[in-house]
N, C-alpha and C positions, 0 to 999 in steps of 0.2 A: 976284816974287810974282804979278804980273798975268799973266805968261806961263804960270805953273803953273795959275792959275785958268782961263785960256782953254783950256789943254790939257785939263783935267778936264772943263770944260763941253763941249768939242768931243767928247770921248769919250762923255760921257753922252748927248749928242744923237745920236751915231751908234748907240749901244745902243738908245735909245728908237726911233729910226727903223727899226732892224732888227726890234725887237719888233712895231712897228706893221705892218711889211711881212709878218712871219710870221703875225700875227693875220689880216691880209687874205687871205693865201694859204690858211690853214686854213679860214677862213670860206667862201671861194670853193669849196674842195674839198668842204666839207660841203654847200653848196648844189647842186653838180653831182651829188653822190650822191643828194640828195633828188629830183632830177629823173628818176632811174632808176626802173625797175619796182620794185614792192614787194619782190620776192624779192631783187633786187640791193641795194636799200636796207637791208633787214634783214640781209643778209650782211655789209655794210660796218659797220652800226651796232653789231653785236655786239662790235666791237673798240674802240669809243669809250668811254673811261673816264667814269664819272659826273661828275667835276668839270668836264668839258668842257661839260656841259649848263648849268652855272652861268656859265661864262665866255663861251661863244659865244652869239650871238643865235639860238638854236634855233627858238623859236616864231615870230618874224617871218619867218625864212627858210622855215619849213614852210608858213606861211600863203600866201606868195607862190608857192612851188614847187608846191603842191597846189591852187591856186585853181581851175584848170580854165577852161573857156570859157563856162560858163553863168552867167546872172544870174537874180535872182529874177524869176519870171514867164515865163521861157523854157520851151518845151516840153522835156520829158525826151527824151533820145536814145532812139531805138527799139532794142530788143534782143529776142532770143528765148531762151527757156530750156526745157530738157526738164522735163516734169512729174516729180514724185517717183517715179512708177512707170515712167518712161521710155517710155510708150506714145504720148504726144503732146507737142506743143510749145506753149508759151504765148508769144505775141508781144505786147509792150506796146502797140503801135499798134492792136491789135484792140479795146482798151478805150477808146481816145480818143473823147471825146464821149459815152460811155455812162454811166460812173459813175467816181467817184474811185478812184484806185489808191494804196495805201500800200505803200512798200517798206521792209521791216524787215531790217536787216543785223545779225546776231547769232545767239546761240544761247539757247534756253530750257531747256537741260538742266542 
C-alpha cells in the first residue's frame, strides 16, 4: 500500500511540475509578445482565447512591458508631427518653456 501511495504521489508531483513549467513558458511567451510593436502584439493577441486573460497574469505583465523609461516629472521626449493640412510641422520642443501642452490620444467622432 505504501508503494502505491508513493507511486501516485510521485505521478501527481510530476504532473503538477509539468503544469507549473507550462504555465511559466506560456507566461514568458505572453510577456515577449507584449514587448513587441503594437501591430505585432495585436496580431498575436487575436489568437488568445478569453479564458487566458483570467488564468494568466495579463495586467501585471502589461504594466511591466509597457512601463517605458519616463518617470513623473521627466521632460516629454521631443517629436514632430505634420499639421492636419500637411503644410507645416509642429515640434514639441518649440513649446517648451512657453506654455503647457496637453496631448490627447483618441477620437471625438
